[in-house]
C-alpha positions as CSV (number, residue, x, y, z in Angstrom):
1,M,16.6,21.5,-2.6
2,R,13.4,23.7,-3.2
3,L,12.5,21.6,-5.4
4,Y,11.8,19.0,-2.5
5,G,10.5,21.0,0.1
6,P,6.8,20.6,-0.5
7,I,7.1,16.5,-2.0
8,G,9.4,15.8,1.1
9,A,7.5,17.5,3.8
10,G,4.6,16.2,2.3
11,I,6.1,11.9,2.1
12,C,8.1,12.6,6.0
13,A,4.4,13.3,7.4
14,G,2.6,10.6,5.9
15,A,5.5,8.4,7.3
16,G,5.9,10.4,10.4
17,L,2.1,9.8,11.5
18,G,2.3,6.5,10.1
19,A,5.2,6.0,13.2
20,L,2.9,7.4,15.3
21,L,-0.2,5.7,15.2
22,C,2.3,2.2,15.1
23,R,3.8,3.5,18.3
24,F,0.8,4.6,20.2
25,A,-2.6,3.7,18.4
26,P,-4.1,0.8,20.2
27,H,-5.5,-2.5,18.4
28,R,-1.9,-1.8,16.4
29,E,-2.2,-5.3,14.7
30,S,-6.3,-5.4,14.0
31,S,-7.1,-4.5,10.9
32,H,-10.1,-2.1,12.6
33,G,-6.9,-0.1,14.5
34,L,-5.9,3.4,14.1
35,Y,-3.1,2.7,12.0
36,H,-4.3,0.7,9.4
37,Q,-7.9,2.7,8.9
38,V,-6.6,6.0,9.0
39,P,-4.9,5.4,5.4
40,L,-7.4,3.0,4.1
41,R,-10.2,6.0,5.1
42,L,-8.2,8.4,3.2
43,G,-6.9,6.7,0.2
44,R,-10.6,6.3,0.2
45,F,-11.8,10.0,0.4
46,L,-9.3,10.5,-1.9
47,F,-10.0,8.0,-4.3
48,W,-14.0,8.7,-4.4
49,L,-13.5,12.5,-3.6
50,G,-10.4,13.7,-3.5
51,I,-8.3,13.7,-6.2
52,P,-12.2,13.6,-8.8
53,L,-12.5,17.7,-7.6
54,S,-8.8,18.5,-7.9
55,I,-8.6,17.2,-11.6
56,V,-12.5,19.8,-12.0
57,G,-10.1,22.3,-10.3
58,F,-6.4,21.9,-11.6
59,M,-8.7,21.7,-14.7
60,R,-10.5,24.7,-14.8
61,R,-6.5,26.4,-15.4
62,A,-4.7,23.7,-16.8
63,D,-3.7,24.7,-20.9
64,L,-5.5,21.7,-22.8
65,S,-4.4,23.1,-26.1
66,G,-2.0,21.0,-28.2
67,N,-0.9,18.1,-29.1
68,L,-2.5,16.7,-25.9
69,Y,-3.3,12.8,-27.5
70,L,0.5,12.4,-27.4
71,A,0.6,11.8,-24.1
72,P,-1.4,8.6,-23.7
73,V,0.1,7.5,-26.7
74,V,3.6,8.1,-24.8
75,A,2.1,6.3,-21.9
76,W,0.9,3.1,-24.0
77,A,4.4,2.7,-25.8
78,A,6.0,3.2,-22.2
79,I,4.1,0.3,-20.8
80,L,4.4,-2.0,-23.9
81,L,8.2,-1.3,-23.6
82,G,8.4,-2.1,-19.8
83,L,6.4,-5.3,-20.8
84,L,9.3,-6.1,-23.7
85,C,11.8,-5.3,-21.4
86,S,10.7,-7.3,-18.1
87,R,9.8,-10.6,-20.4
88,L,13.2,-10.2,-22.1
89,W,14.9,-10.4,-19.0
90,I,12.8,-13.3,-17.6
91,R,13.7,-15.4,-20.8
92,A,17.2,-14.2,-20.0
93,D,18.1,-15.3,-16.2
94,Q,18.8,-18.9,-15.9
95,E,17.4,-19.0,-12.9
96,A,13.1,-20.6,-13.5
97,W,10.5,-18.2,-12.5
98,A,7.4,-19.4,-11.3
99,R,4.3,-17.6,-13.5
100,P,3.0,-15.5,-10.6
101,T,6.5,-13.9,-9.5
102,Q,6.8,-13.1,-13.8
103,G,3.6,-11.3,-13.6
104,S,4.7,-9.6,-10.3
105,F,7.5,-8.3,-12.3
106,S,5.9,-7.9,-15.3
107,L,3.4,-5.0,-13.7
108,A,6.0,-3.7,-11.4
109,A,8.1,-2.8,-14.6
110,M,5.2,-1.6,-16.8
111,L,2.5,0.7,-14.9
112,G,3.4,3.4,-12.6
113,N,2.1,6.0,-9.4
114,T,1.2,8.5,-11.9
115,G,-1.9,9.8,-10.3
116,Y,-0.8,10.4,-6.5
117,I,2.7,10.8,-7.2
118,G,3.1,11.9,-10.1
119,Y,0.1,14.3,-10.2
120,P,2.1,16.2,-7.1
121,V,5.7,16.2,-8.9
122,V,3.9,17.7,-12.5
123,L,2.2,20.2,-10.1
124,L,5.0,20.9,-7.6
125,L,7.9,21.7,-9.6
126,P,8.3,25.1,-10.4
127,Q,9.3,23.9,-14.2
128,L,5.7,22.8,-14.7
129,G,2.8,23.1,-12.6
130,V,-0.8,23.5,-12.9
131,G,-0.2,24.8,-16.8
132,V,0.9,21.5,-18.0
133,F,-1.0,19.4,-15.8
134,G,-3.4,18.5,-19.1
135,W,-0.3,16.5,-20.0
136,A,0.0,14.3,-16.5
137,L,-3.9,14.2,-16.6
138,F,-4.1,12.5,-20.3
139,Y,-0.7,10.0,-19.5
140,D,-2.4,9.2,-16.4
141,A,-6.4,9.0,-17.1
142,L,-6.0,7.6,-21.0
143,G,-2.8,5.5,-20.6
144,T,-1.9,4.4,-16.9
145,L,-5.4,4.1,-15.3
146,L,-6.6,2.1,-18.8
147,G,-3.3,-0.2,-18.9
148,S,-3.8,-0.9,-15.3
149,Y,-7.3,-2.2,-15.7
150,G,-7.2,-3.7,-19.8
151,L,-3.3,-5.2,-20.3
152,G,-2.5,-5.4,-16.9
153,A,-5.9,-7.4,-15.7
154,I,-5.0,-9.5,-18.5
155,L,-1.3,-10.5,-17.9
156,A,-2.2,-11.1,-13.8
157,S,-5.3,-13.6,-14.9
158,E,-2.7,-14.7,-17.4
159,M,0.1,-15.2,-14.6
160,G,-1.9,-15.8,-11.4
161,G,-2.2,-18.8,-9.1
162,Q,-5.5,-19.2,-9.5
163,S,-7.3,-22.2,-10.7
164,P,-8.6,-21.9,-14.0
165,T,-12.0,-23.4,-12.4
166,S,-12.6,-20.4,-10.5
167,S,-12.2,-17.5,-13.0
168,P,-15.0,-16.1,-14.4
169,P,-15.6,-16.2,-18.3
170,W,-13.9,-13.5,-20.5
171,R,-17.1,-12.2,-21.0
172,Q,-17.3,-11.6,-17.9
173,Q,-13.7,-10.5,-16.9
174,W,-14.2,-7.9,-19.7
175,S,-17.9,-6.5,-19.0
176,T,-16.3,-6.6,-15.3
177,R,-12.7,-4.4,-16.8
178,L,-15.2,-2.1,-18.7
179,R,-17.4,-0.9,-16.6
180,A,-14.8,-0.6,-13.7
181,V,-13.1,1.5,-16.1
182,G,-16.6,4.0,-16.8
183,Q,-17.0,3.7,-13.1
184,N,-13.8,5.3,-12.0
185,P,-13.7,8.7,-10.5
186,I,-11.0,9.8,-12.4
187,I,-12.5,9.3,-15.1
188,L,-16.0,10.8,-14.7
189,A,-13.9,13.9,-13.3
190,F,-11.9,14.1,-16.8
191,G,-15.4,14.6,-18.0
192,L,-16.7,16.8,-16.0
193,G,-13.6,18.9,-16.2
194,L,-13.9,19.1,-19.7
195,G,-17.2,20.0,-19.5
196,L,-17.2,22.8,-16.7
197,K,-13.9,24.7,-18.2
198,A,-15.4,26.6,-20.6
199,I,-18.2,27.0,-17.8
200,A,-17.8,30.6,-16.0
201,L,-18.9,29.7,-12.3
202,P,-18.8,32.1,-9.6
203,A,-15.2,33.2,-8.3
204,W,-16.1,31.9,-4.7
205,L,-16.4,28.7,-6.4
206,D,-13.6,28.8,-8.2
207,L,-11.3,29.5,-6.4
208,G,-12.4,27.3,-3.5
209,L,-12.0,24.5,-6.3
210,Y,-8.4,25.6,-6.7
211,Q,-7.4,25.5,-3.1
212,F,-9.3,22.0,-2.4
213,A,-6.8,21.1,-4.9
214,W,-3.9,22.2,-3.5
215,A,-5.1,20.5,-0.6
216,I,-5.5,17.5,-2.0
217,V,-1.7,17.2,-3.2
218,M,-0.8,17.5,-0.2
219,L,-2.6,14.8,1.7
220,S,-1.7,12.8,-1.4
221,L,1.4,13.4,-0.6
222,L,0.9,11.8,3.2
223,L,-1.1,8.9,1.8
224,M,1.8,7.9,0.4
225,G,4.2,8.8,3.2
226,L,1.4,6.2,5.3
227,R,1.5,3.5,3.2
228,I,5.6,3.1,2.5
229,Q,6.2,3.2,6.2
230,Q,3.7,0.4,6.7
231,L,5.8,-1.7,4.1
232,S,6.8,-4.2,5.7
233,S,8.1,-6.8,2.6
234,W,12.0,-6.4,1.6
235,Q,11.9,-10.0,-0.4
236,H,13.2,-10.5,-4.1
237,L,15.6,-7.4,-3.7
238,H,18.1,-8.4,-6.4
239,R,14.7,-9.1,-9.2
240,A,13.0,-5.8,-7.2
241,T,16.4,-3.8,-8.1
242,V,16.0,-5.0,-12.0
243,A,12.1,-4.4,-12.3
244,V,12.3,-0.8,-10.5
245,A,15.6,-0.1,-13.3
246,I,13.7,-1.2,-16.0
247,K,10.6,1.9,-14.7
248,M,12.8,4.1,-13.8
249,L,15.4,4.4,-15.4
250,V,14.9,2.8,-18.6
251,L,11.3,3.7,-19.6
252,P,11.9,7.4,-19.0
253,L,15.5,7.5,-20.6
254,A,13.5,5.6,-23.9
255,V,10.7,7.8,-23.6
256,G,13.0,11.2,-23.2
257,L,15.4,10.5,-26.4
258,G,11.9,9.6,-28.6
259,L,10.5,12.7,-28.0
260,T,13.6,14.6,-28.7
261,A,14.2,12.9,-31.5
262,L,10.8,14.0,-32.6
263,G,11.6,17.3,-32.2
264,I,9.0,17.7,-28.6
265,D,10.8,19.3,-26.0
266,G,9.8,21.4,-23.7
267,P,7.7,21.1,-20.1
268,P,5.8,18.5,-21.8
269,R,8.1,16.6,-22.9
270,L,9.4,16.4,-19.2
271,V,6.0,16.1,-18.1
272,M,6.4,12.7,-20.4
273,I,9.1,11.7,-19.0
274,L,8.6,11.4,-14.9
275,Q,5.4,10.4,-15.9
276,A,7.5,7.1,-17.5
277,G,9.9,7.0,-14.2
278,M,6.9,7.4,-11.5
279,P,7.9,4.9,-9.1
280,C,5.8,1.4,-9.1
281,A,2.1,1.5,-8.8
282,F,0.2,0.5,-5.7
283,S,-2.0,-0.9,-8.1
284,N,0.4,-3.9,-8.4
285,L,-0.9,-4.8,-4.8
286,V,-4.4,-4.8,-5.8
287,L,-4.0,-6.8,-8.6
288,A,-1.5,-9.0,-7.0
289,E,-3.8,-9.8,-4.8
290,A,-7.3,-10.2,-6.1
291,Y,-4.8,-12.5,-9.3
292,D,-2.3,-14.3,-6.5
293,L,0.6,-13.3,-7.8
294,D,4.2,-12.7,-5.9
295,R,2.7,-10.5,-3.0
296,D,6.2,-10.0,-2.0
297,L,7.8,-8.7,-4.8
298,S,5.3,-6.5,-5.4
299,V,5.4,-5.1,-2.0
300,T,9.3,-4.4,-2.3
301,C,8.6,-2.9,-5.6
302,V,6.7,-0.4,-4.8
303,G,9.0,0.1,-1.7
304,L,12.1,0.2,-3.5
305,S,10.7,2.5,-6.0
306,S,9.2,5.4,-4.0
307,I,12.3,5.6,-2.4
308,S,14.2,5.3,-5.6
309,L,12.5,8.5,-7.0
310,L,14.3,10.6,-4.9
311,F,17.3,10.1,-6.9
312,T,15.8,10.1,-10.3
313,L,14.0,12.8,-10.3
314,P,16.7,15.4,-10.3
315,L,18.3,13.2,-12.7
316,W,15.4,14.0,-15.5
317,L,15.3,17.4,-14.3
318,W,19.2,17.9,-14.8
319,A,19.1,15.8,-18.2
320,F,15.5,17.1,-20.2
321,S,14.9,20.5,-18.5
322,G,18.5,21.8,-17.2
323,E,17.6,22.2,-13.9
């Protein structure tokens, strides 16, 4: 249970705060009320400032030696395997699938929450910690993040319900996606962290960055709890269960067996397995809104997968670390 202490405390605190805001905050139905504004403002703070600075703080203590390039390679292999499994399931199903539903299903099976949840899990587990944070960072920044803005956006635009006339030209779409990736705070922090790692900072600044980084870990878990508490749609539960099973069982198992066959073990292997088995990404909700996919299915997948992490996390720890 000590593995769940900080993780569960952060998520439960967020869910509890969400419940209190839901009950007592004025103007709950309004998008300008505290119930909606608190997670929105917290999410923006974490996205633009909190997580980027925490990345810089943790990178100063992370071991960036070794074959870190394997992390994004494994991430892309997992993303493509998730896409393949989802397409095979859709083809094998006798029931007709609407294209927006196909898009949401495939995105849920492909992309995981390797940042807001992946970072805290890796950092808080005693078997892992700050020393192997580089593996989680490379997996997320060069794998999941690029997969979301690249392959994920392409799939969403192909499967979405928008009319072709409303979509901008392909060249403009690619320019927008590349600009979004280049301007993403995580990518910028990734480069800044690499540049500052070899520079000696004053002890007070270095310690302050490190303590701030740990505070951001707990705020990320708090935000996760807030968002889980606000999930309201649980439709398409059967299809969501299949997508979550692909994402949180098939992909991490395939990654674990593949890395073991290649002779890769220890903490790096466990980091990549856990990242492959993270819950469905919240970016799927953004893509569903932007490209008119099946919003209800996307929401259900995020909620179901977030709860499922409580059961899959000890499974992978037992199978691949002896815990």
